[in-house]
C-alpha positions in Angstrom: 2.4 13.5 -40.5 -1.5 13.5 -39.5 -3.4 14.0 -36.6 -6.1 11.9 -35.3 -9.1 12.8 -33.2 -11.3 10.3 -31.6 -14.4 10.8 -29.2 -16.5 8.2 -27.5 -19.7 9.9 -26.3 -22.1 8.2 -23.9 -24.3 8.9 -20.8 -22.7 10.0 -17.4 -19.4 8.4 -16.8 -18.6 8.1 -13.0 -15.9 10.7 -12.0 -13.9 8.2 -10.2 -13.6 6.2 -13.3 -12.5 8.9 -15.8 -8.7 9.1 -15.0 -8.3 5.4 -15.7 -10.1 5.5 -18.6 -7.9 8.0 -20.1 -5.0 5.9 -19.2 -6.7 2.7 -20.7 -7.5 4.5 -23.8 -3.9 5.7 -24.6 -2.7 2.4 -24.0 -5.1 0.4 -26.3 -4.7 2.9 -28.9 -0.9 2.8 -28.8 -0.9 -1.2 -28.6 -3.4 -1.2 -32.0 -0.7 1.0 -33.7 2.0 -1.1 -32.8 0.6 -4.1 -34.4 0.4 -2.3 -37.6 3.7 -1.3 -37.3 3.2 2.6 -36.8 3.7 5.0 -33.6 2.1 8.3 -32.7 4.8 11.3 -31.5 2.2 12.2 -29.0 -1.2 11.4 -27.5 -3.5 13.5 -25.5 -6.4 11.9 -23.5 -9.6 14.2 -22.1 -12.5 13.1 -20.1 -15.8 14.7 -19.3 -19.1 13.3 -17.8 -20.3 12.7 -21.3 -17.2 11.7 -23.4 -14.2 10.4 -23.5 -11.7 11.7 -26.1 -8.3 11.2 -27.4 -6.0 13.4 -30.0 -2.8 11.4 -31.4 -0.2 13.5 -33.2 2.3 12.5 -35.7 1.0 9.9 -37.4 2.2 8.4 -41.0 -0.5 8.5 -43.6 0.3 4.9 -44.6 2.4 2.0 -42.6 6.0 1.1 -44.1 6.2 -1.4 -46.9 7.3 -4.9 -45.5 9.0 -8.2 -47.2 7.8 -11.2 -45.6 10.0 -14.1 -46.0 9.2 -17.8 -45.7 11.5 -20.4 -45.3 11.0 -23.4 -48.1 12.6 -26.8 -48.6 16.4 -27.1 -49.3 17.7 -27.5 -52.7 17.6 -30.9 -54.3 14.5 -31.7 -51.6 11.7 -34.1 -53.2 9.5 -32.4 -55.6 6.4 -33.1 -53.6 8.1 -30.8 -50.7 8.8 -27.9 -53.2 5.3 -28.3 -54.7 3.5 -27.9 -51.4 5.7 -24.8 -50.5 4.8 -23.2 -53.7 0.9 -23.9 -53.0 1.5 -22.6 -49.8 3.2 -19.1 -50.5 1.0 -18.8 -54.0 4.4 -18.3 -56.2 6.2 -20.2 -58.8 9.6 -21.8 -58.6 11.1 -18.8 -60.2 9.4 -16.3 -58.1 11.6 -18.1 -55.2 15.0 -16.9 -53.8 17.7 -19.4 -53.4 20.2 -18.5 -50.4 22.6 -20.9 -49.0 21.1 -24.0 -50.9 17.7 -23.1 -49.3 14.6 -21.8 -51.2 13.1 -18.8 -49.4 9.6 -16.7 -50.5 10.1 -13.5 -50.6 6.5 -11.4 -50.7 6.6 -7.6 -50.8 3.7 -5.9 -48.9 2.7 -2.4 -49.7 1.9 -0.1 -46.8 -1.4 0.4 -45.7 -3.4 3.6 -45.5 -3.3 4.7 -41.5 -7.1 5.4 -42.0 -7.8 1.6 -42.8 -5.5 0.4 -39.9 -7.6 3.1 -37.6 -10.9 1.8 -39.0 -9.9 -1.7 -37.8 -8.4 -0.5 -34.4 -11.4 1.5 -33.1 -13.8 -1.5 -32.8 -11.3 -3.3 -30.9 -10.2 -0.6 -28.7 -14.0 -0.2 -27.7 -14.8 -3.9 -27.3 -11.8 -4.6 -25.4 -12.1 -1.4 -22.9 -11.7 -2.6 -19.4 -14.4 -0.6 -17.5 -14.3 -1.5 -13.9 -18.1 -1.7 -14.3 -19.9 -2.0 -17.6 -23.5 -2.4 -18.8 -25.5 -3.7 -21.9 -28.3 -1.8 -23.1 -31.2 -2.3 -25.9 -32.7 -5.0 -27.7 -29.1 -6.3 -28.4 -28.4 -6.7 -24.7 -30.7 -9.9 -24.8 -27.3 -11.6 -26.1 -24.5 -11.9 -23.8 -22.3 -11.0 -26.8 -23.6 -7.4 -27.4 -21.4 -4.6 -26.4 -20.7 -3.8 -23.0 -19.5 -0.1 -22.2 -20.0 2.0 -18.9 -22.9 3.7 -19.9 -25.2 3.6 -23.3 -22.7 4.6 -26.1 -24.2 7.3 -28.1 -21.7 8.3 -30.8 -18.3 8.3 -32.4 -16.1 10.9 -33.8 -13.3 9.6 -35.7 -11.1 12.1 -37.8 -8.0 11.6 -39.5 -6.7 15.0 -41.0 -10.2 16.2 -40.8 -11.6 13.3 -43.1 -14.0 10.8 -41.0 -12.4 7.3 -40.2 -15.4 5.1 -41.4 -16.3 2.1 -38.9 -19.4 1.1 -37.0 -19.4 -0.7 -33.6 -22.9 -1.9 -32.4 -25.1 0.3 -34.3 -23.0 3.8 -34.0 -21.5 4.8 -37.1 -18.6 6.9 -36.9 -18.5 10.7 -38.2 -18.0 14.1 -37.3 -21.0 15.2 -35.4 -21.0 15.6 -31.5 -23.0 17.6 -29.2 -21.9 20.4 -26.8 -23.4 21.1 -23.2 -26.6 19.2 -22.2 -28.3 22.5 -21.2 -26.5 25.5 -22.5 -26.1 24.2 -26.4 -28.7 22.8 -28.7 -28.4 20.5 -31.6 -25.2 18.7 -32.9 -21.6 20.2 -33.8 -20.0 19.3 -37.0 -16.2 18.9 -35.8 -13.9 20.1 -38.4 -10.8 18.5 -37.4 -8.5 17.4 -34.6 -7.1 21.1 -34.5 -10.5 22.9 -33.9 -11.8 20.3 -31.5 -11.1 21.9 -28.2 -12.2 25.5 -29.1 -15.6 24.2 -31.1 -16.7 22.4 -27.8 -15.5 25.5 -25.6 -17.9 27.5 -28.0 -20.6 25.1 -27.1 -20.1 25.2 -23.0 -18.2 22.3 -22.9 -14.3 22.6 -21.5 -12.7 19.0 -22.6 -9.6 19.3 -20.6 -10.2 18.0 -17.1 -7.1 20.1 -15.9 -8.7 23.2 -17.1 -11.7 22.4 -15.4 -9.9 21.7 -12.3 -8.2 24.9 -12.3 -11.6 26.8 -12.7 -13.0 25.1 -9.7 -9.9 25.8 -7.8 -9.5 29.5 -8.7 -13.3 30.2 -8.5 -13.6 28.6 -4.9 -11.0 30.5 -3.6 -12.4 33.8 -5.2 -16.0 33.0 -4.0 -14.6 32.4 -0.3 -12.3 35.2 -0.2 -15.2 37.3 -1.4 -16.9 36.3 1.7 -14.1 37.0 4.1 -13.7 33.3 4.5 -10.7 30.7 3.6 -11.2 27.5 1.2 -10.3 24.3 2.9 -8.6 22.6 -0.1 -9.2 19.0 -0.9 -7.5 17.7 -4.1 -9.6 14.7 -4.4 -12.7 16.5 -4.2 -11.4 18.9 -6.5 -10.6 16.2 -9.3 -14.3 14.6 -8.4 -16.1 17.8 -9.1 -14.0 18.5 -12.5 -15.3 15.0 -13.3 -18.8 15.8 -12.7 -19.0 18.9 -14.6 -18.5 20.1 -18.4 -18.9 23.7 -17.5 -17.9 24.4 -13.8 -19.5 27.6 -11.8 -18.4 27.7 -8.1 -20.9 29.0 -6.0 -21.1 29.7 -2.2 -23.7 29.3 0.0 -24.7 29.4 3.8 -26.3 27.0 5.8 -27.5 27.8 9.5 -25.3 28.2 12.3 -27.0 25.9 14.8 -25.5 22.8 12.7 -22.0 24.6 13.9 -22.5 22.8 17.5 -21.9 19.3 15.3 -18.1 18.5 15.1 -16.5 20.4 12.3 -15.0 16.9 11.0 -18.7 15.8 10.7 -19.6 18.8 8.5 -17.1 18.7 6.7 -17.4 15.1 5.7 -21.0 15.3 5.4 -20.6 17.9 2.8 -17.7 16.5 1.2 -19.1 12.7 0.9 -22.9 13.3 0.5 -22.8 16.5 -1.4 -19.4 16.7 -3.0 -19.0 20.6 -1.5 -16.1 22.3 -0.5 -16.2 24.0 3.0 -14.7 27.3 4.4 -13.3 28.5 7.7 -13.3 32.0 9.4 -10.8 34.4 10.3 -10.1 32.7 13.3 -9.4 29.2 11.5 -12.7 27.9 13.0 -15.2 25.9 10.3 -17.5 28.6 9.0 -21.4 28.1 8.1 -20.4 28.1 4.1 -20.1 25.6 1.6 -19.2 25.8 -1.9 -21.0 24.0 -4.7 -19.7 23.5 -8.2 -22.9 24.0 -10.7 -22.7 22.6 -14.2 -24.5 25.6 -15.7 -24.2 29.4 -16.2 -27.4 30.4 -14.3 -29.2 33.5 -15.4 -29.8 34.6 -11.7 -26.4 34.2 -11.1 -26.9 30.6 -9.3 -29.3 32.0 -6.5 -31.7 28.8 -7.0 -29.3 26.6 -7.3 -27.4 27.6 -4.1 -31.0 27.7 -2.5 -31.5 24.0 -3.6 -28.0 22.8 -2.4 -28.6 24.7 0.8 -31.8 22.6 1.5 -30.1 19.4 0.8 -27.3 19.9 3.0 -29.3 21.1 5.5 -31.2 17.8 5.9 -27.9 16.1 5.7 -26.9 18.2 8.8 -30.0 17.3 10.4 -29.4 13.8 10.1 -25.6 14.2 11.5 -27.1 16.5 14.2 -29.5 13.7 15.4 -27.0 11.1 15.6 -24.5 13.3 17.5 -26.9 14.3 20.2 -28.4 10.8 20.3 -25.0 9.4 20.8 -24.2 11.8 23.4 -27.0 10.7 25.8 -25.2 7.3 26.2 -22.2 7.2 28.2 -19.3 5.3 26.5 -19.5 2.8 29.3 -22.6 1.7 28.2 -21.5 1.8 24.5 -18.6 -0.4 25.2 -20.7 -2.7 26.8 -22.1 -3.6 23.2 -18.6 -4.5 21.6 -19.1 -8.1 22.5 -21.6 -8.1 20.0 -19.4 -7.3 17.1 -16.9 -10.1 16.1 -13.5 -9.2 15.8 -12.2 -12.5 14.2 -13.6 -15.9 14.7 -10.6 -17.1 16.0 -9.8 -14.2 18.1 -13.0 -13.3 19.8 -15.0 -10.1 20.1 -14.0 -6.5 19.8 -14.7 -6.5 23.4 -12.1 -9.3 23.9 -9.5 -7.4 21.6 -10.4 -4.0 24.3 -9.5 -6.1 27.2 -6.3 -7.3 25.5 -5.3 -3.8 24.8 -6.3 -2.4 28.2 -4.3 -5.1 29.9 -0.9 -4.4 27.6 -1.6 -0.4 27.3 -1.5 -0.5 31.5 1.6 -2.7 31.7 3.4 -0.3 29.3 2.7 2.4 31.6 3.5 0.4 34.8 6.4 -0.6 33.4 7.4 2.9 32.6 8.2 2.0 28.8 6.3 4.8 27.7 7.5 7.7 30.1 5.0 9.9 31.7 2.0 7.6 31.2 -0.5 7.2 33.9 -1.3 3.5 34.3 -4.8 4.3 35.2 -5.5 6.8 32.5 -4.1 4.3 29.8 -6.3 1.7 31.0 -9.5 3.8 30.9 -8.6 5.2 27.6 -7.9 1.7 26.1 -11.3 0.4 27.7 -13.3 3.1 25.7 -11.1 3.5 22.6 -13.4 1.4 20.3 -17.0 2.3 22.2 -17.7 5.1 19.3 -17.5 1.9 16.6 -21.7 1.1 18.0 -22.5 4.7 17.8 -24.8 6.1 15.2 -22.4 8.6 13.9 -19.6 6.1 13.0 -22.3 3.4 11.7 -23.0 6.5 9.3 -19.5 7.6 8.8 -17.0 4.8 9.6 -14.2 7.0 8.8 -15.0 9.0 12.0 -14.1 6.2 14.0 -11.8 7.1 17.0 -12.6 10.7 16.3 -16.2 10.7 17.3 -14.9 8.5 20.7 -12.5 11.4 21.4 -15.5 14.3 21.0 -17.8 11.9 23.0 -15.2 11.1 25.7 -14.6 15.0 26.3 -18.3 16.0 26.3 -19.0 13.4 29.0 -16.3 14.7 31.3 -13.6 12.2 30.8 -9.9 13.2 31.5 -8.7 15.5 28.4 -5.8 12.9 28.0 -8.1 9.9 27.9 -10.2 12.0 25.2 -7.4 12.6 23.2 -6.1 8.8 23.4 -9.6 7.8 22.2 -9.4 10.0 19.3 -5.9 9.3 17.9 -5.0 5.7 19.1 -5.7 4.8 15.4 -2.6 7.1 14.6 -0.6 7.0 12.4 -2.7 5.1 9.7 -0.4 5.4 7.0 2.9 7.5 5.4 2.7 11.0 6.4 0.2 10.7 9.2 0.8 12.5 12.5 2.8 10.4 14.9 1.3 10.6 18.3 3.4 11.5 20.9 1.0 12.3 24.2 1.9 9.7 26.7 -1.6 8.0 27.1 -1.9 8.0 23.3 1.1 6.4 22.6 0.4 3.7 25.1 -3.1 2.6 23.7 -2.1 3.3 20.0 1.2 1.1 20.5 -1.0 -1.4 22.6 -3.7 -1.6 19.9 -1.1 -2.2 16.9 1.0 -4.9 18.9 -2.4 -6.9 20.0 -3.5 -6.8 16.2 0.0 -8.1 15.3 0.7 -10.8 17.7 -3.2 -12.0 17.7 -2.8 -12.4 13.9 0.6 -14.1 13.8 -0.4 -16.4 16.8 -3.5 -17.3 14.9 -1.3 -18.5 12.2 -2.5 -15.7 9.9 0.6 -13.7 8.6 0.5 -11.7 5.6 1.5 -13.7 2.6 2.4 -12.4 -0.8 0.4 -9.5 -2.0 -2.3 -10.5 0.4 -2.8 -8.6 3.5 -6.4 -8.8 4.6 -6.1 -7.4 8.1 -3.7 -4.6 7.2 -0.8 -6.1 9.3 1.9 -4.6 7.3 0.6 -1.1 8.0 0.1 -1.9 11.6 3.7 -2.9 11.9 4.9 0.5 10.2 2.7 2.2 12.7 4.1 0.6 15.7 7.8 1.3 14.2 6.9 4.7 14.0 5.7 5.0 17.3 8.4 3.2 19.0 11.2 5.2 17.1 9.6 8.7 17.2 9.2 8.5 20.7 12.1 6.6 21.6 10.3 4.1 23.5 12.7 1.3 24.8 10.3 -2.0 24.2 11.6 -5.5 23.5 8.9 -7.2 21.4 9.3 -10.4 23.5 7.4 -9.1 26.3 4.3 -7.6 25.0 4.1 -11.0 22.6 4.1 -13.1 26.3 1.4 -10.8 27.4 -1.0 -10.8 24.5 -0.2 -14.6 23.9 -1.1 -15.4 27.4 -4.5 -13.9 27.2 -5.3 -15.6 23.9 -3.7 -19.2 24.8 -7.2 -20.3 26.3 -9.1 -19.0 23.7 -7.1 -20.2 20.9 -7.0 -23.9 22.6 -10.6 -24.0 23.3 -11.4 -22.9 19.6 -9.0 -25.3 18.3 -10.5 -28.4 20.3 -14.0 -27.3 19.8 -13.3 -27.5 15.7 -12.1 -30.9 16.8 -14.9 -32.1 18.6 -17.4 -30.7 15.7 -15.3 -32.4 13.0 -15.8 -35.7 15.1 -19.6 -35.3 15.7 -20.1 -34.5 12.1 -18.1 -37.3 10.9 -20.1 -39.8 13.1 -23.4 -38.2 11.9 -22.5 -38.8 8.5 -21.3 -42.4 9.2 -25.1 -43.2 10.3 -24.4 -42.8 14.2 -27.3 -41.4 16.1 -25.7 -38.1 17.8 -28.0 -36.7 20.1 -27.3 -33.6 22.5 -25.9 -35.8 25.2 -23.3 -37.2 22.8 -22.5 -33.9 21.1 -21.6 -32.4 24.7 -19.6 -35.5 25.8 -17.5 -35.3 22.5 -17.2 -31.6 23.5 -16.0 -32.4 27.0 -13.4 -35.1 26.0 -12.0 -32.4 23.6 -11.7 -29.8 26.4 -10.1 -32.5 28.6 -7.6 -32.7 25.7 -7.3 -29.2 25.5 -6.1 -29.3 29.2 -3.5 -32.1 29.0 0.3 -31.3 28.9 0.6 -32.2 25.3 -1.6 -29.4 24.1 -0.1 -27.2 26.6 3.3 -28.0 24.6 1.8 -27.6 21.2 0.5 -24.1 22.2 4.1 -23.1 23.5 5.5 -24.1 20.3 2.8 -22.2 18.6 3.8 -19.0 20.7 7.4 -19.3 19.8 6.8 -19.9 16.1 4.8 -16.7 16.1 7.3 -14.6 18.0 10.3 -16.0 15.4 7.9 -14.9 12.7 7.0 -11.7 13.9 10.4 -10.5 14.4 11.4 -11.2 11.0 8.3 -9.6 10.0 9.3 -6.7 11.8 12.6 -6.7 10.0 11.1 -6.5 7.0 8.8 -3.8 7.7 11.8 -2.0 9.4 13.8 -2.3 6.1 10.5 -0.8 4.1 10.3 2.1 6.8 14.1 3.0 6.9 14.6 2.7 3.1 13.4 6.5 2.7 15.9 7.4 5.5 18.7 6.4 3.6 19.6 3.3 5.8 20.6 0.2 4.1 18.5 -3.1 4.3 21.6 -5.3 4.7 22.7 -3.3 7.6 19.2 -3.8 9.4 19.9 -7.9 8.4 23.4 -7.7 9.9 22.1 -6.5 13.4 19.1 -8.5 13.3 21.1 -11.7 12.7 23.0 -11.4 16.3 19.7 -12.9 17.7 18.3 -11.4 20.8 17.8 -7.7 19.6 14.0 -6.7 19.4 14.5 -3.3 20.9 13.9 -1.2 17.9 15.4 2.1 19.4 18.6 0.1 20.1 18.6 -1.7 16.9 18.3 1.3 14.9 21.0 3.2 16.9 23.3 0.2 16.3 22.5 0.2 12.5 23.2 4.1 11.8 26.5 3.8 13.9 27.3 0.6 11.8 26.2 2.6 8.5 28.8 5.5 9.5 31.6 3.5 10.4 31.4 1.0 7.3 31.6 3.9 4.9 35.0 5.0 6.3 38.2 3.5 5.2 38.8 1.7 8.7 35.3 0.3 8.2 35.8 -0.7 4.6 39.4 -2.2 5.5 38.1 -4.1 8.9 35.3 -5.5 6.7 37.8 -7.0 4.3 39.9 -8.5 6.8 36.7 -10.0 8.7 35.8 -11.5 5.5 39.0 -13.0 4.7 39.0 -14.4 8.3 35.7 -15.5 7.9 36.2 -17.5 4.3 39.3 -19.0 6.2 37.3 -20.7 8.9 34.6 -21.5 6.7 36.9 -23.6 4.4 38.3 -25.0 7.6 35.0 -25.7 8.9 35.1 -24.0 12.3 31.7 -22.9 13.2 30.5 -20.2 15.4 31.1 -20.2 19.1 33.6 -18.9 21.6 37.4 -18.9 20.2 39.4 -21.5 22.4 42.6 -20.0 24.1 45.3 -22.7 23.7 48.3 -22.6 25.5 51.1 -21.6 22.8 53.7 -24.4 22.5 55.7 -21.8 20.2 56.9 -18.1 20.0 54.2 -16.3 18.3 55.1 -14.0 15.1 55.3 -10.3 15.8 52.1 -9.5 13.6 50.6 -12.7 15.4 51.5 -11.1 18.9 50.2 -7.9 18.0 46.9 -8.8 16.8 46.3 -10.7 19.9 47.4 -7.7 22.0 45.0 -5.7 19.8 41.9 -7.9 20.3 43.0 -7.9 24.2 42.1 -4.0 23.8 39.4 -4.1 21.4 37.2 -6.6 23.1 36.6 -5.2 26.5 36.2 -1.6 25.2 33.8 -2.8 22.6 31.9 -4.7 25.6 31.9 -1.7 27.8 30.8 0.9 25.3 27.8 -1.8 24.0 26.6 -1.8 27.6 26.3 1.7 27.5 24.7 1.8 24.1 27.5 4.0 23.0 27.8 2.0 19.3 30.0 4.6 17.8 32.7 4.2 20.5 32.3 0.3 20.1 32.7 0.8 16.2 36.0 3.3 17.1 37.1 0.3 19.3 36.9 -2.5 16.5 38.6 0.0 13.9 41.7 -0.4 16.0 41.9 -3.7 14.6 42.2 -2.8 11.2 46.1 -2.7 11.2 46.9 -5.6 13.1 44.7 -7.5 10.9 46.4 -6.3 7.9 49.7 -6.9 9.2 48.7 -10.5 10.1 47.5 -11.4 6.8 50.6 -10.1 5.3 53.1 -11.6 7.4 51.6 -14.8 9.1 50.9 -18.2 7.5 47.2 -19.4 9.2 47.4 -23.1 7.6 51.0 -23.8 9.1 52.4 -27.4 8.7 52.7 -27.3 12.3 49.2 -28.5 13.9 50.2 -26.1 17.1 50.5 -22.9 15.0 47.6 -23.8 12.6 45.1 -24.3 15.7 46.5 -21.2 17.5 46.2 -18.9 14.6 42.5 -20.3 13.7 41.5 -19.5 17.6 43.0 -15.9 16.7 40.5 -15.6 13.6 37.8 -16.9 15.6 38.6 -14.1 18.2 38.4 -11.4 15.2 35.1 -12.6 14.1 33.4 -12.9 17.4 34.9 -9.4 18.4 33.3 -8.0 15.2 29.9 -10.0 15.8 29.7 -8.1 19.3 28.4 -5.3 16.8 27.1 -6.8 13.8 27.1 -9.9 11.7 29.4 -8.7 9.0 28.6 -11.6 6.9 25.5 -10.0 5.9 26.7 -6.8 4.6 26.7 -6.6 1.0 29.4 -5.0 -1.4 
């Protein structure tokens, strides 16, 4: 078996593209091998800023011989058909194979040398490479047919068992020569084979393996911090990026002026990370230290002193800018900043950010006043909501959008706002994703929940829900965050109430926008038809549209829109709840079974019901009750007996013992289940229903439902309706799978 080395050398490959490029190289190479009928036992890929490389192990020396079979005419077919087939295959009649009265042309194809296969595959891989961004270069770039690559391609190494695989792509001819480190190695390197590739480049100060470079940076940065009596703030993303920026990484620790520590630590860390790709450290007390760790791409003779000093100056300039933004923003009260939010459009159908803030403030206060969020001061909730988006117009957030909310919290605290208000402003975006902290402080919970519910309700009322894979307004994430807030904090909130509050605020705007659009459409149509439309005519048309907007017809239309939005939003929450609860081991069909009852939009109560149902349905009593329910439901369905309250006909006959026993069991179970459900003790409700298991089994064993006597048949169907309705007190068992 053979080993193949493939290196594509070019100018700097962006670090963010390297991981995907390695995956694409392996996929494209494997696909080309499959076309030739061969496979590699193992493919390893590498990436540095200046090269993309791959080593394939276990390749055969040549492809397998194959026999290609082509079906021809039948025996006895017209001569012309046979002659045409012979011309097509290039064979004579005596070379054909006759099988089952049909001629076949069987051509033996000898195996091809793997080197020939690779020589054809290399240009195909290079030309098909899916870089997110690519370029053309040189004189050839005048043609749109010229090669595109992430940066100008400079060389190709292609060695199969140490022998060059000859090929040429856009003027680059394959060979065995490559180059080492840009500054620490000179001249070309002649690679002997795939086996020696990594060590030969190491001798030229290039560490090819990206994982090895990352480990060197991680260990070196920790040691540098520890030597200075500090602790490194680890950052996996930054570590990967630094590994992608260097071929010979050397972590170096430097210091910046302590005066910059007056800036919030998150600002310093973000400035160092985003702008300069530096790590930062903490001191023994866990506070941010005036230290940074940069990763040099050279082993400097002076130990990196000049490199550190140069990086310190650049970081100082960045931190000076950040300090200027911070101090300038502090001079403007958040209330003044909030007044500028009417200049920022939240959405053309939903108004400005100031409009959204007003809705959020109203809902947050309501959540506190109704004690839906226990222990929340209504005034503080309203105040925090009114200021929660104010930092969007600050200089710092304009420079670093990632700091929205966080900076508002700092500004609020510095300007003397209640600490609970400052904390709510800081954390009201949370949780922003899976694994993020879920707020528990009452004021923060009220503002955060109000913000997310407003976003969801607003876009659903405006008829802009997510569709398929498209979710431009991140409504799925908002729903999951709202569910986390509600369930983690045990908030007893039906979704219908906040929907009504937000919809009421939105109603006027939605009606006005809709009928202004209608008016503008009429105006444009008249203008296009040749009418002379002046300002007075435009205003008159808009007045007519506004008058129509206030009519009973439009009010009814708006109410219908709200009703549809509520139904769609509840279904949406059900879907998101399934996603959120899947990791907790909760079955999606049980959530469906509870939602199907209708009127259940209290997520805490719903989940308590679902968990009790899941525990019950896995027991023997639960499984048997489910089987009995299904049998009853199937009979009722067959007899076209729909949902509804079961009638209680006067019995004109003496019921059979099993029939009477089931009726008596229902008389006991129904009120017991109702009482348990009223106090939200769903386990007790399940236990009450479990008492029906034996009577139901006995009923089906000894009683004929479809009796010839119409009175008996009607009474027994009514009894089965009672069974179904009793079970539906807890959940719609017809939705349960298995």
